[in-house]
C-alpha positions as CSV (number, residue, x, y, z in Angstrom):
1,M,0.0,0.0,0.0
2,S,3.1,2.2,0.3
3,G,3.1,5.2,-2.1
4,L,-0.7,5.2,-2.7
5,R,-2.7,8.3,-1.7
6,K,-4.7,8.2,1.4
7,Y,-7.6,10.3,2.4
8,F,-9.8,11.5,5.2
9,V,-13.5,11.8,4.2
10,R,-16.1,13.5,6.2
11,H,-19.9,14.0,6.0
12,L,-20.4,17.4,7.5
13,P,-22.7,17.5,10.5
14,E,-26.2,18.9,10.3
15,G,-26.0,22.6,11.2
16,D,-22.4,23.0,9.9
17,P,-22.3,26.5,8.3
18,R,-20.6,25.1,5.2
19,R,-23.7,23.1,4.4
20,A,-25.6,26.4,3.7
21,G,-23.4,26.7,0.6
22,G,-24.3,23.3,-0.6
23,Q,-21.1,21.6,0.7
24,I,-22.0,18.4,2.4
25,Y,-18.8,16.2,2.2
26,Q,-15.1,17.0,2.8
27,V,-12.3,15.1,1.2
28,Q,-8.8,15.5,2.4
29,V,-5.6,14.1,0.9
30,V,-3.5,13.2,4.0
31,D,0.2,12.4,4.7
32,Q,1.5,9.5,6.7
33,Y,0.6,11.4,9.9
34,G,-3.0,12.0,8.9
35,Q,-2.4,15.7,8.3
36,A,-4.3,17.2,5.4
37,T,-2.0,18.3,2.5
38,A,-5.0,19.4,0.4
39,F,-8.8,19.3,0.8
40,A,-12.0,20.2,-1.0
41,Y,-15.7,20.0,-0.5
42,L,-18.4,18.2,-2.5
43,G,-22.1,19.0,-2.9
44,A,-24.9,16.4,-3.1
45,N,-24.8,16.3,-6.9
46,D,-21.1,16.6,-7.5
47,M,-19.7,13.5,-9.3
48,A,-16.0,14.2,-9.6
49,L,-13.3,16.1,-7.7
50,D,-9.7,17.1,-8.2
51,V,-7.7,17.7,-5.0
52,G,-4.0,18.2,-4.5
53,G,-3.1,17.9,-8.2
54,G,-5.1,14.8,-9.0
55,P,-8.5,13.3,-9.3
56,I,-10.2,11.7,-6.3
57,P,-11.2,8.1,-7.0
58,E,-14.9,7.4,-7.2
59,A,-14.6,4.9,-4.4
60,V,-13.3,7.7,-2.1
61,I,-16.2,9.9,-3.0
62,K,-18.6,7.0,-2.4
63,A,-17.0,6.4,1.0
64,A,-17.7,10.0,2.0
65,R,-21.3,9.7,0.8
66,D,-21.9,6.5,2.7
67,L,-21.0,8.1,6.1
68,P,-23.7,9.3,8.5
69,A,-23.7,13.0,9.0
70,G,-21.0,14.2,11.4
71,R,-18.7,11.2,10.9
72,G,-15.3,10.9,9.2
73,D,-12.9,8.1,8.4
74,F,-9.5,7.6,6.9
75,V,-9.7,5.6,3.6
76,D,-7.4,4.3,0.9
77,S,-7.9,4.9,-2.8
78,E,-10.4,2.0,-3.0
79,G,-12.6,3.5,-0.3
80,H,-11.6,1.0,2.4
81,I,-11.5,2.3,5.9
82,L,-8.0,2.6,7.4
83,A,-6.9,2.6,11.0
84,P,-4.6,5.6,11.7
85,K,-1.7,3.2,12.2
86,D,-2.2,2.1,8.6
87,L,-1.3,5.6,7.3
88,L,2.4,4.9,8.0
89,T,2.5,2.0,5.5
């Protein structure tokens, strides 16, 4: 898994002020420490996203959409949930 991009995806909680602008999901490209190196927001009807100089895989966008409001997870490029310790690999 080394060398592959890793992400943090989040479904913004109800009442978050960013939702007023139609932004519902946040996608972060993260480093091996879980720190965001780039991020962007998605609306309900957005189908594609470029962040940090590259496209975000559909599986990552689906992982964000599948989360309940207010929740976030680290995921790999296939949308599989990662434990924070797995970011180092």
